[in-house]
C-alpha positions as CSV (number, residue, x, y, z in Angstrom):
1,M,142.2,129.6,52.9
2,R,142.9,127.6,55.8
3,S,141.0,124.4,56.5
4,E,138.3,123.8,59.1
5,A,141.1,121.6,60.5
6,T,143.5,124.5,61.1
7,N,141.3,126.8,62.3
8,T,139.9,124.5,65.1
9,W,143.6,123.9,66.2
10,L,144.5,127.7,65.9
11,L,141.1,128.2,68.2
12,T,142.6,125.7,70.8
13,G,145.6,126.7,70.7
14,T,144.4,130.8,71.3
15,S,141.9,129.1,74.2
16,A,145.2,127.4,75.6
17,L,146.9,130.9,75.5
18,L,143.8,132.4,77.3
19,H,144.3,129.8,79.9
20,F,147.7,130.3,80.6
21,L,146.2,134.7,80.8
22,V,143.6,134.4,82.4
23,D,145.1,132.1,85.4
24,G,148.4,134.1,86.0
25,L,145.5,137.4,86.0
26,C,144.0,135.8,88.7
27,V,147.1,134.8,91.1
28,C,148.9,137.9,90.0
29,C,145.9,140.1,91.4
30,L,145.4,138.4,94.5
31,Y,149.7,137.8,95.3
32,L,149.9,142.1,94.5
33,L,147.0,142.7,97.1
34,L,148.9,139.9,99.5
35,S,152.4,141.1,99.8
36,A,150.8,145.0,99.8
37,Y,149.0,144.2,102.9
38,G,150.0,141.4,105.0
39,G,147.8,137.9,105.0
40,P,145.4,138.4,107.9
41,A,143.4,141.0,105.9
42,L,143.3,139.0,103.0
43,V,142.3,135.6,104.1
44,G,138.5,135.9,102.9
45,S,139.6,137.2,99.4
46,F,141.0,133.4,98.4
47,I,138.8,131.6,100.5
48,L,136.1,133.6,97.9
49,Y,137.9,133.3,95.2
50,N,138.9,129.3,95.1
51,V,135.3,129.3,95.8
52,L,133.9,131.1,93.5
53,A,136.5,130.5,90.8
54,F,135.9,126.3,91.2
55,L,132.7,125.3,93.3
56,T,130.6,127.4,90.6
57,Q,132.1,126.4,87.5
58,P,129.3,123.4,87.7
59,L,126.7,126.0,87.3
60,T,128.4,128.8,84.6
61,G,128.9,125.5,82.8
62,M,125.1,125.1,82.6
63,L,125.1,128.5,81.0
64,A,127.7,127.1,78.5
65,D,125.3,124.4,77.1
66,S,122.5,126.8,76.6
67,R,122.4,129.7,74.4
68,F,124.4,132.1,76.3
69,L,127.8,130.0,75.5
70,P,128.4,132.9,72.5
71,L,128.5,135.2,76.2
72,L,130.7,133.9,78.2
73,L,133.7,135.2,77.2
74,P,133.4,138.9,76.7
75,L,131.6,138.7,80.1
76,A,134.7,136.6,81.7
77,V,136.9,139.4,79.8
78,V,134.2,142.0,81.4
79,F,134.9,140.7,84.9
80,L,138.4,140.2,85.7
81,A,138.8,143.7,83.9
82,I,136.7,145.1,87.0
83,A,138.5,142.8,89.2
84,V,142.2,145.3,88.1
85,V,140.4,148.1,88.4
86,L,139.3,148.0,91.7
87,A,142.9,146.4,92.8
88,S,144.4,149.3,91.5
89,L,141.9,152.1,93.4
90,L,142.7,150.0,96.5
91,F,146.3,150.1,95.8
92,A,146.1,153.6,95.0
93,N,144.3,154.9,98.1
94,T,145.6,152.6,100.6
95,S,148.4,152.3,102.6
96,P,149.9,149.1,104.6
97,T,149.9,151.3,107.6
98,T,146.3,151.6,106.5
99,H,143.2,149.1,108.2
100,L,141.1,147.1,105.8
101,S,137.8,146.2,106.6
102,P,137.3,142.8,105.9
103,L,135.2,143.3,102.9
104,T,137.1,145.1,101.1
105,P,139.3,142.9,99.4
106,L,135.9,140.6,98.7
107,L,135.1,143.8,96.1
108,V,138.5,142.3,94.3
109,A,138.1,138.5,94.6
110,F,134.0,138.2,93.7
111,P,134.9,139.5,89.7
112,L,137.8,137.4,89.9
113,G,136.6,134.3,90.8
114,M,133.5,135.3,89.0
115,G,135.9,136.0,85.5
116,N,137.5,132.4,85.9
117,S,134.7,130.3,85.9
118,L,133.0,131.6,83.7
119,F,136.4,131.9,81.1
120,H,137.0,128.2,82.1
121,V,133.9,126.7,80.9
122,W,133.8,128.5,78.0
123,G,137.1,127.1,77.0
124,G,136.3,123.5,78.1
125,K,133.0,123.7,76.4
126,I,134.6,124.8,72.7
127,V,137.7,122.9,72.8
128,A,135.8,119.7,73.2
129,T,133.0,120.4,70.8
130,T,134.9,122.0,67.7
131,T,137.6,119.5,67.9
132,G,135.1,116.3,68.5
133,N,136.3,116.0,72.3
134,D,139.7,115.6,70.9
135,A,142.3,114.0,73.8
136,R,145.5,115.9,72.5
137,A,143.4,119.5,72.3
138,L,141.7,118.9,75.8
139,G,145.5,118.3,77.3
140,F,146.3,120.8,75.6
141,F,143.6,123.5,76.7
142,V,144.0,122.4,80.8
143,S,147.6,122.5,80.9
144,T,148.5,126.0,80.2
145,G,147.0,127.1,83.5
146,A,149.3,125.3,85.4
147,F,152.5,127.3,83.9
148,G,150.1,130.7,84.3
149,L,149.6,130.0,88.1
150,A,153.3,129.8,88.7
151,V,154.7,132.6,86.7
152,G,151.7,135.2,88.4
153,M,153.0,134.1,91.4
154,W,156.7,134.9,90.3
155,L,155.7,137.9,88.7
156,H,153.5,139.5,90.7
157,T,154.3,143.1,89.4
158,W,151.2,145.6,88.4
159,W,153.1,146.1,84.6
160,V,152.8,142.0,84.7
161,L,148.7,142.3,85.2
162,Y,148.1,145.0,83.1
163,L,150.0,143.2,80.7
164,F,148.0,140.2,80.6
165,L,144.7,141.7,81.0
166,I,145.2,143.5,77.6
167,M,146.1,140.5,76.1
168,I,142.9,138.5,77.4
169,A,141.1,141.5,75.9
170,L,142.7,141.5,72.7
171,L,142.9,138.2,72.0
172,A,138.7,137.4,73.3
173,V,137.6,140.1,70.8
174,M,139.8,139.4,67.9
175,G,140.8,135.5,68.0
176,P,137.1,133.6,68.3
177,M,136.1,136.1,65.7
178,W,138.5,135.5,62.8
179,L,140.1,131.8,63.2
180,I,136.5,130.1,63.1
181,R,132.9,130.9,62.3
182,P,130.4,130.1,65.9
183,T,129.8,126.3,65.1
184,S,126.4,124.3,66.8
185,P,127.9,121.7,69.5
186,A,129.4,118.4,67.6
187,R,127.0,115.5,67.4
188,P,127.3,113.1,69.9
189,S,128.9,111.2,67.5
190,A,131.2,113.3,67.3
191,I,132.2,113.0,71.0
192,G,132.2,109.3,70.7
193,A,129.3,109.3,73.2
194,I,128.5,106.5,75.0
195,S,124.2,105.8,75.5
196,L,123.4,105.1,79.0
197,K,120.6,105.0,81.8
198,P,120.5,108.3,83.7
199,Q,121.7,106.2,87.1
200,F,125.3,105.3,85.0
201,V,125.4,108.2,83.6
202,W,125.4,110.3,87.0
203,G,127.3,106.9,88.5
204,I,130.6,107.4,86.2
205,L,130.7,110.6,86.9
206,L,130.8,110.4,90.4
207,L,133.3,108.1,90.0
208,L,135.4,110.8,88.1
209,M,134.6,113.4,90.0
210,G,135.8,111.2,93.2
211,F,139.0,110.7,91.0
212,V,139.5,114.1,90.2
213,T,139.9,115.0,94.1
214,F,141.8,111.7,94.5
215,R,144.2,112.7,92.0
216,S,143.6,116.2,93.8
217,F,145.0,114.7,97.2
218,L,147.8,112.7,95.3
219,G,149.0,115.9,93.7
220,E,149.6,117.6,97.1
221,I,150.6,114.9,98.7
222,L,153.8,114.5,96.2
223,T,154.9,117.9,97.0
224,I,154.9,118.2,100.3
225,G,157.8,119.4,101.9
226,V,158.6,121.0,99.0
227,T,159.2,125.3,98.7
228,K,156.4,126.2,96.0
229,A,158.3,129.9,96.1
230,G,160.5,130.7,93.1
231,A,161.9,128.8,90.9
232,M,160.8,125.8,92.6
233,A,157.5,127.0,91.6
234,L,158.2,127.6,88.0
235,L,159.4,124.3,87.5
236,I,156.4,122.6,89.7
237,G,154.1,124.5,87.2
238,G,155.9,123.5,83.6
239,I,155.7,120.2,84.4
240,A,152.2,119.3,85.7
241,M,151.6,121.5,82.1
242,L,153.2,118.8,80.3
243,G,152.1,116.2,82.0
244,K,148.9,117.4,81.1
245,A,149.4,118.1,77.4
246,L,151.4,114.6,77.1
247,G,148.6,112.8,78.8
248,G,146.1,113.9,76.0
249,W,149.0,112.6,73.2
250,V,149.7,109.5,74.9
251,A,145.3,109.1,75.2
252,H,145.6,109.3,71.4
253,G,147.4,107.6,70.6
254,A,147.1,104.3,72.8
255,G,143.5,104.7,74.1
256,L,142.2,106.2,77.3
257,F,142.1,103.1,79.4
258,A,145.5,102.8,78.2
259,A,146.8,105.8,79.3
260,F,145.2,106.2,82.5
261,N,146.5,103.3,83.6
262,L,150.0,104.5,82.4
263,A,150.1,107.0,84.3
264,I,148.2,105.9,87.6
265,A,151.0,102.8,87.2
266,G,153.3,105.7,87.2
267,A,152.4,107.9,90.0
268,I,151.9,105.5,92.5
269,S,155.5,103.9,91.9
270,C,157.0,107.6,92.1
271,M,154.6,108.0,95.4
272,L,155.4,104.7,97.4
273,M,159.3,104.8,96.3
274,K,159.5,109.1,97.2
275,G,161.0,107.8,100.4
276,L,164.1,106.2,98.6
277,V,164.5,108.8,96.1
278,L,163.5,111.8,97.0
279,W,163.8,113.7,93.2
280,L,160.7,110.6,92.4
281,W,158.1,113.3,93.0
282,L,158.7,114.7,89.6
283,P,157.9,112.3,87.5
284,G,155.1,111.5,89.9
285,L,153.8,114.7,89.3
286,L,154.5,114.4,85.8
287,F,152.2,111.1,85.7
288,I,149.5,112.1,87.1
289,N,148.9,115.3,85.7
290,G,148.8,113.0,82.6
291,T,145.0,111.8,83.6
292,M,143.7,115.3,83.2
293,A,142.5,114.4,79.3
294,V,141.5,111.2,80.2
295,T,138.9,112.5,82.7
296,L,137.7,114.8,80.5
297,C,137.1,112.6,77.2
298,W,135.3,110.0,79.5
299,A,132.9,112.7,81.4
300,N,132.1,114.0,77.6
301,K,131.2,110.9,76.5
302,T,129.4,110.0,79.4
303,M,127.6,113.5,79.2
304,P,127.2,114.5,75.5
305,G,125.7,118.4,74.6
306,R,126.8,119.1,78.2
307,E,130.7,119.5,78.0
308,G,130.2,122.7,80.3
309,L,128.5,121.0,82.8
310,T,130.9,117.9,82.9
311,F,134.1,120.4,83.0
312,G,132.7,122.7,85.4
313,L,131.7,119.2,87.7
314,L,135.1,118.2,87.5
315,A,137.0,121.8,88.2
316,A,134.9,121.5,91.1
317,A,136.1,118.2,92.4
318,L,139.2,119.4,92.5
319,M,138.6,121.5,95.7
320,P,137.8,118.8,98.3
321,G,141.4,117.2,97.2
322,Y,142.7,120.6,97.9
323,M,141.0,121.6,101.2
324,L,141.4,117.3,102.8
325,T,145.3,117.9,102.2
326,M,145.3,121.4,104.0
327,A,143.6,119.4,107.0
328,G,146.4,117.5,107.2
329,A,146.4,115.2,110.5
330,K,143.0,116.7,111.0
331,L,142.4,114.1,108.2
332,L,141.5,111.1,110.0
333,F,139.1,112.9,112.8
334,I,136.7,115.0,110.3
335,A,136.4,112.3,107.9
336,P,133.6,110.3,109.3
337,I,132.3,114.0,111.0
338,L,132.2,114.3,106.6
339,L,131.3,111.2,105.4
340,S,127.9,110.7,107.8
341,T,126.7,114.3,107.9
342,L,126.8,113.8,103.2
343,V,125.1,110.6,103.6
344,L,122.6,111.7,106.1
345,T,121.8,114.7,103.9
346,I,121.9,112.5,100.4
347,V,119.3,110.3,102.7
348,I,116.8,112.6,103.5
349,E,117.0,115.1,100.7
350,L,116.3,112.1,98.0
351,G,113.0,111.0,100.7
352,V,112.1,114.4,100.1
353,L,111.8,114.4,96.5
354,W,110.5,110.7,96.1
355,M,107.8,112.3,98.7
356,L,107.4,115.2,96.5
357,R,106.3,112.3,93.3
358,E,110.1,112.8,91.6
359,R,110.3,109.4,89.7
360,R,112.7,111.1,87.1
361,A,116.1,108.9,87.3
362,D,118.2,112.3,86.3
363,V,116.8,114.6,88.8
364,L,117.4,112.1,91.7
365,C,120.8,111.2,90.7
366,S,121.8,114.8,90.0
367,S,120.5,115.7,93.2
368,V,123.2,113.5,95.0
369,V,126.1,115.3,92.5
370,V,125.1,119.1,94.0
371,N,124.9,117.5,97.7
372,I,128.1,116.1,97.3
373,L,129.0,120.0,96.0
374,T,127.6,121.7,98.5
375,N,127.8,119.7,101.9
376,I,131.5,119.3,101.5
377,P,133.0,122.4,101.3
378,L,129.8,124.1,103.5
379,N,130.9,121.4,106.4
380,L,135.1,122.3,106.1
381,F,133.9,125.9,105.7
382,L,132.2,125.4,108.9
383,I,134.8,122.9,110.9
384,Y,138.2,125.4,109.6
385,V,137.0,128.9,109.6
386,T,133.8,129.6,111.4
387,S,130.9,127.5,112.8
388,S,129.1,130.8,114.3
389,W,125.5,131.0,113.8
390,P,125.3,133.6,111.1
391,A,127.9,131.7,109.3
392,W,125.8,128.2,109.5
393,L,122.6,130.5,108.2
394,A,124.2,131.8,105.5
395,G,125.4,129.1,104.0
396,E,122.3,126.8,104.2
397,L,121.0,130.2,102.1
398,L,123.8,130.3,100.0
399,V,122.9,126.4,99.5
400,L,119.7,126.9,98.5
401,L,119.9,129.4,95.9
402,V,122.7,126.8,94.6
403,E,120.1,124.1,94.5
404,T,117.5,125.9,92.9
405,L,119.7,127.1,90.0
406,W,120.5,123.3,89.7
407,Y,117.5,121.6,89.7
408,R,116.1,124.7,87.1
409,Y,118.7,122.8,85.0
410,F,117.3,119.8,85.4
411,V,113.0,120.4,85.7
412,G,112.8,123.0,83.5
413,E,110.7,125.2,86.0
414,W,111.6,127.2,88.4
415,R,108.7,127.1,90.9
416,R,109.4,123.2,91.0
417,A,113.2,124.3,91.6
418,F,112.5,126.2,94.2
419,V,109.8,124.4,96.5
420,Y,112.4,120.8,95.7
421,S,115.6,123.2,97.3
422,A,113.3,124.2,100.2
423,L,111.4,121.5,101.1
424,C,115.1,119.2,100.7
425,N,117.2,122.0,103.2
426,A,114.5,123.0,105.2
427,I,113.8,119.1,106.9
428,S,117.6,118.3,106.2
429,F,118.2,121.5,108.1
430,L,115.9,120.6,110.9
431,I,116.7,116.9,110.9
432,G,120.4,117.7,111.5
433,M,119.2,119.9,114.6
434,L,118.0,117.9,116.3
435,V,120.9,115.3,116.2
436,Q,123.2,117.8,117.3
437,L,120.8,118.3,120.0
438,F,120.3,114.6,120.6
439,I,123.9,113.9,120.7
440,Q,124.6,117.1,123.1
441,L,121.6,116.0,125.1
442,T,122.9,112.6,125.4
443,D,126.7,113.4,126.6
444,K,125.2,115.6,129.4
445,I,123.5,112.3,130.9
446,L,126.3,110.2,130.5
C-alpha cells in the first residue's frame, strides 16, 4: 500500500499531466478552426476564449474554495467535450468558402474557455491543499501548461484533439479516485499561513498581482522579434515549463525570498544585455518563469483557505500584461487614460460603499481588486475593439454581474451584493458620463 506522500505526488503528477492536456486541447481546437476558416471570422472567438479562460478564474476560484470543489473537474471535462463536439460539427457542416456568422465560432469559445477556467482553479486548489503549499508541487503543476500550449499550436490536428480529450476524460475519472481520497483543505499551519489584517492581506495580493502583470509584460518583451511558430514555439514552451518547475525546487531549497531575488536579478540582467547578445532572451525567459511558484506560495500563505481565489486572481493578472504588450507604441498614450479611469472608479465605488455604511475592511479592499479586474479589460476592449454604445452597455452589464457574484462571496447575501454592485456601477457610470460630457464641452469652447 502506497504512503500518503506517494499518493500526494502521484496526484500532483496527474494534475500536471491534465494541465498539459487541457491547455493543449484548447489551443489545438482554436488553431484548427483558425486554419480552416481564417482569422477574421475567429477574432471574436480568441478574445472570448481568453477572457473566459483567464478573467473568470477569480469567480471559478470562489467555487473551488466551496463545497463544490469535487464537481469542478468533471464539469470542466463536460465543457471541453462540448467544445470539441461543437467544433467538429462546425467543421463538418461548413467549408472555407462558407460565410460564418460572427456568433458561430463563439459557440465553441464559450465552453472551451469555461472548461479551461474551471480546471485551472481546481488544480491550483487541490495541489496547494494536498501538498501543504509545497513550492515544488505548485511549480510542477503550473509548468506543464506552457508546453501544452506549444504542442497544441504545433500539432493542431483533429486526431490530436480527440486523443487529448479521451486522455483528459480517463485521467479525470480515474486519477483522483484511485490516487488519493478526498480530503478537507489543509490547515493554515500546513500552508504556512501569515496572520494579517484584511487591508494588509489585500495589499500584498495587489502587489503580487501587479508583479504577475509585470512578469507577463516582461515575458512578452523578452520574446519580441522571435517567431513563435513551429520548433521555436516548442522551444519557448519548453523553456517556460523548465523555468516554472525549477523555480519551485529552488524556492523549496533556498527559500522563497532567495529564489525570487535570484530569478528577478537574472531576468533583468538578460533583458538589459539582450541588445548585445541576442540569445540571452532564452535564459531571461527561464529566470522570469522561475518566479511563478514563489508568487503562488506567497498568495496562498497570505489568504489561507482561499487558494482557489488566490490562484484565480494571479491568473487573471496575466491578461493586462499581455494586452498592454500588444498595445506597443500606443502604451504611453493609453496608460494615463487607463490609470485615471481606474483611480476615479475605485474612489467613487469606495465612496458609495462607505455611504452604504459598509465598514468591513475585507469588503472595501476587495472592491479595489474587483475594479482592477474589470475596469482595465473593459477599457482596453473599448479602445482596441469597439467603443460603440451597445458594446459599452453590454460591458457595464457584464461588470454588474461579475461584481454581484464577487460581493456575494464576501458579504454572504445576494440582495446586499446586488445593491452594492448596482449602485456602485450606476453612480460610477453616470459620473464618468458627466466627465466625458464636460471634456467634450470644454474642447468645443476652447
